C-alpha positions as CSV (number, residue, x, y, z in Angstrom):
1,M,18.1,2.9,71.6
2,A,20.0,5.0,74.1
3,T,21.5,7.2,71.4
4,G,18.1,7.7,69.7
5,V,16.6,9.0,73.0
6,T,19.5,11.2,74.1
7,H,21.0,12.5,70.9
8,P,19.6,16.1,71.2
9,L,21.3,16.4,74.5
10,D,24.6,15.3,72.9
11,V,24.3,18.1,70.3
12,A,23.6,20.6,73.0
13,K,26.6,19.3,75.0
14,V,29.0,19.8,72.0
15,R,27.6,23.4,71.5
16,L,28.1,24.2,75.2
17,Q,31.7,22.8,75.2
18,M,32.6,25.1,72.3
19,Q,31.4,28.4,73.9
20,L,33.9,31.2,74.2
21,V,36.8,29.2,73.0
22,G,40.0,30.9,74.3
23,R,38.4,33.6,76.4
24,R,36.4,34.2,79.6
25,G,32.9,35.4,79.8
26,P,29.3,34.5,80.7
27,L,28.1,31.2,79.3
28,H,24.7,30.3,77.9
29,G,22.8,27.5,79.7
30,M,21.4,24.4,78.1
31,G,17.9,25.9,77.8
32,N,19.3,28.9,75.8
33,I,21.3,26.7,73.6
34,F,18.2,24.6,72.7
35,S,16.0,27.6,72.1
36,Q,18.7,29.3,69.9
37,M,19.2,26.1,67.9
38,V,15.5,25.6,67.2
39,K,14.9,29.3,66.5
40,I,17.9,29.9,64.1
41,E,18.6,26.4,62.6
42,G,15.2,24.7,63.0
43,P,14.0,21.6,65.0
44,G,16.1,19.4,62.7
45,A,19.3,20.8,64.3
46,L,18.6,18.8,67.4
47,Y,19.4,15.7,65.4
48,L,22.5,16.9,63.6
49,G,25.0,14.1,63.2
50,F,22.4,11.4,64.0
51,A,23.5,8.9,61.3
52,P,27.2,9.0,62.5
53,A,26.0,8.8,66.1
54,L,24.0,5.7,65.5
55,T,26.9,4.1,63.5
56,R,29.3,4.9,66.4
57,S,26.8,3.6,68.9
58,V,26.5,0.2,67.2
59,L,30.3,-0.1,66.7
60,Y,31.7,1.5,69.8
61,G,28.9,0.6,72.2
62,G,28.9,-3.0,71.0
63,L,32.7,-3.3,71.3
64,R,33.1,-1.8,74.8
65,L,30.2,-3.8,76.3
66,G,31.2,-6.9,74.4
67,L,34.9,-6.9,75.4
68,Y,34.3,-6.2,79.1
69,E,33.2,-9.8,80.1
70,P,36.0,-11.5,78.1
71,C,38.6,-9.2,79.6
72,K,37.3,-9.9,83.1
73,H,37.3,-13.6,82.4
74,V,40.9,-13.6,81.2
75,C,41.9,-11.7,84.4
76,D,40.0,-14.2,86.5
77,V,41.8,-17.1,84.9
78,M,45.2,-15.5,85.1
79,L,44.9,-13.8,88.5
80,D,42.2,-15.9,90.1
81,S,40.4,-12.6,91.0
82,T,37.6,-10.3,89.8
83,N,38.0,-7.6,92.4
84,I,37.2,-3.9,91.7
85,L,40.7,-3.2,90.3
86,V,40.3,-6.0,87.8
87,K,36.9,-4.6,86.8
88,I,38.3,-1.1,86.4
89,A,41.2,-2.4,84.2
90,S,38.8,-4.5,82.1
91,G,36.6,-1.5,81.5
92,A,39.4,0.8,80.7
93,F,40.9,-1.6,78.2
94,S,37.7,-2.4,76.4
95,G,36.7,1.3,76.2
96,A,40.0,2.5,74.9
97,I,40.2,-0.2,72.2
98,A,36.7,0.4,71.1
99,T,37.2,4.2,70.7
100,A,40.6,3.8,69.0
101,L,38.8,1.7,66.3
102,T,35.8,4.1,65.9
103,N,37.4,7.5,66.4
104,P,36.7,8.6,62.7
105,V,33.0,8.2,63.3
106,E,33.2,10.3,66.4
107,V,35.1,13.1,64.6
108,L,32.5,13.1,61.9
109,K,29.7,13.2,64.4
110,V,31.0,16.3,66.3
111,R,31.8,18.1,63.0
112,V,28.3,17.6,61.7
113,Q,26.8,18.6,65.0
114,M,28.6,22.0,64.9
115,N,27.7,22.7,61.2
116,S,24.0,22.9,60.4
117,N,24.9,24.0,56.9
118,S,26.6,20.8,56.0
119,R,25.6,19.6,52.5
120,G,25.8,16.1,51.0
121,G,25.5,14.1,54.2
122,P,28.2,12.3,56.3
123,I,30.0,10.8,53.3
124,N,30.6,14.2,51.8
125,E,31.8,15.5,55.2
126,V,34.3,12.7,55.4
127,R,35.6,13.5,51.9
128,K,35.8,17.2,52.9
129,I,37.8,16.4,56.0
130,V,40.3,14.2,54.2
131,R,40.6,16.6,51.3
132,E,41.2,19.7,53.4
133,E,43.0,18.3,56.4
134,G,44.4,14.9,55.4
135,L,43.5,11.3,56.5
136,R,45.1,11.8,59.9
137,A,42.4,14.4,60.8
138,L,40.0,11.4,61.2
139,W,42.0,10.5,64.3
140,K,42.1,14.0,65.8
141,G,41.6,13.8,69.5
142,V,42.1,10.0,69.6
143,G,44.3,10.3,72.8
144,P,41.7,12.1,74.9
145,A,39.0,10.1,73.3
146,M,40.7,6.8,74.4
147,A,41.3,8.3,77.8
148,R,37.7,9.4,78.1
149,A,36.3,6.1,76.8
150,G,38.6,4.1,79.1
151,A,37.6,6.2,82.1
152,L,33.9,6.1,81.1
153,T,33.7,2.4,80.5
154,A,35.8,1.6,83.6
155,S,33.7,3.9,85.9
156,Q,30.4,2.8,84.3
157,L,30.9,-1.0,84.1
158,A,33.0,-1.3,87.3
159,T,30.5,0.9,89.3
160,Y,27.5,-0.9,87.8
161,D,29.1,-4.4,88.5
162,E,30.1,-3.4,92.1
163,S,26.8,-1.6,92.9
164,K,24.8,-4.7,91.8
165,Q,26.9,-7.0,94.1
166,A,26.6,-4.6,97.0
167,L,22.9,-4.2,96.6
168,L,22.4,-8.0,96.3
169,R,24.4,-8.4,99.5
170,W,23.0,-5.6,101.6
171,T,19.4,-5.3,100.4
172,N,16.4,-7.6,99.6
173,L,16.7,-6.8,95.9
174,E,17.0,-9.6,93.4
175,E,18.3,-9.8,89.9
176,G,15.8,-7.9,87.8
177,F,14.5,-4.5,86.6
178,H,14.7,-2.6,90.0
179,L,18.3,-3.8,90.7
180,H,19.4,-2.9,87.2
181,L,17.7,0.5,87.4
182,I,19.3,1.6,90.7
183,S,22.8,0.2,89.7
184,S,22.7,2.0,86.3
185,C,21.7,5.3,87.9
186,I,24.7,5.1,90.2
187,A,27.0,4.1,87.3
188,G,25.7,7.1,85.2
189,T,26.4,9.6,87.9
190,M,29.9,8.2,88.4
191,G,30.6,8.2,84.7
192,T,29.7,11.8,84.3
193,V,31.8,13.1,87.2
194,V,34.9,11.2,85.9
195,T,34.7,11.9,82.2
196,A,33.2,15.4,81.7
197,P,36.6,17.3,81.6
198,V,38.1,14.7,79.3
199,D,35.1,14.8,77.0
200,M,35.3,18.6,76.7
201,I,39.0,18.3,75.8
202,K,38.3,15.6,73.2
203,T,35.6,17.7,71.6
204,R,37.9,20.8,71.3
205,L,40.6,18.7,69.7
206,M,38.3,17.1,67.2
207,L,36.9,20.4,66.1
208,Q,40.3,21.9,65.2
209,R,40.2,22.4,61.4
210,E,43.7,23.8,60.7
211,S,45.7,21.6,58.3
212,H,48.6,24.0,58.1
213,G,50.2,26.5,60.5
214,P,50.0,26.7,64.3
215,K,47.1,24.9,66.0
216,S,45.2,26.2,69.0
217,Y,45.9,22.9,70.9
218,R,48.9,20.7,70.3
219,N,47.6,17.7,72.4
220,G,45.3,16.9,75.2
221,F,47.5,18.1,78.0
222,H,48.1,21.4,76.2
223,C,44.4,21.8,75.6
224,A,43.6,21.3,79.3
225,Y,46.3,23.8,80.3
226,Q,45.1,26.4,77.7
227,V,41.4,26.0,78.7
228,K,42.2,26.4,82.4
229,H,44.6,29.3,81.8
230,T,42.4,31.3,79.4
231,E,38.8,30.3,80.4
232,G,39.2,29.2,84.0
233,F,39.1,25.9,85.8
234,G,35.3,25.7,85.6
235,A,35.6,25.7,81.8
236,L,36.7,22.0,82.0
237,Y,33.2,21.3,83.0
238,K,31.5,23.3,80.2
239,G,28.5,21.3,79.2
240,G,28.7,19.3,82.4
241,F,24.9,19.4,83.1
242,A,24.2,18.5,79.5
243,T,26.7,15.7,79.8
244,F,24.9,14.4,82.9
245,A,21.5,14.9,81.4
246,R,22.6,12.8,78.4
247,L,24.9,10.3,80.0
248,G,22.6,9.5,82.9
249,P,19.6,8.3,80.8
250,Q,21.9,6.8,78.2
251,T,23.6,4.7,80.9
252,V,20.3,3.6,82.3
253,I,18.8,2.7,79.0
254,T,22.0,0.9,77.8
255,F,22.2,-1.3,80.9
256,L,18.5,-2.1,81.1
257,V,18.4,-3.1,77.4
258,C,21.7,-4.9,77.6
259,E,20.6,-7.0,80.6
260,K,17.2,-7.8,79.0
261,L,19.0,-8.9,75.8
262,R,21.4,-11.0,77.8
263,E,18.4,-12.7,79.5
264,L,16.6,-13.3,76.3
265,S,19.7,-14.9,74.7
266,G,20.3,-17.2,77.7
267,M,23.4,-15.4,79.0
268,K,24.1,-14.5,82.6
269,A,23.6,-11.0,83.9
270,I,26.6,-8.7,84.0
């Protein structure tokens, strides 16, 4: 549900992150990106890569949310504690494992989002990647992707969890829609601030197409250095507003739906 609502913002974020690769200069804003895409590529461009995005959402989203509670329970049994550090560690572990398993779908998604002329659908794009760049290309950017997912899940889930507990202690709010809405808004803001630079680096690495010869970026650290050196420190936050515009609503929708589904299935709230 969250992916379906926010996918056009994800496409815009990827386009913004790939502006002026390797050089400095004025950047287009999100409004200009949207208008150019619709004018040049048509309205359908706003939903490029939608099938891989939904597939990734089911697999990655389900794994990272589903693994958080068991990880926290194991830490509680072993350490007799569920403090903020345990929550951060549980979120980081579940996010990193989830993205390591689903990285090929993420690579496919960003490739399709950058190529409106792709023919034959996602399956044909996978064959093209493997044929031209090798099977390992499906795991391009997996390091930054794991770092980003670990940081995102840790910041989102730990912040959401702690915000709920703090609001329950310090306000008159009770378990329900308003508590979940406020906590998820806080979690979405924190997640964006923490992960925007890592997300930009991950996108750059995944879009490298060279199978032979020198590559623009050797790894995540080299990519971060090159971006800062050639494009300026602010380039690490390219697409930052689009990231927030997407991740904020996505976080809110994800947690609201997740909490409602947990309630309907007889489970305790997060």
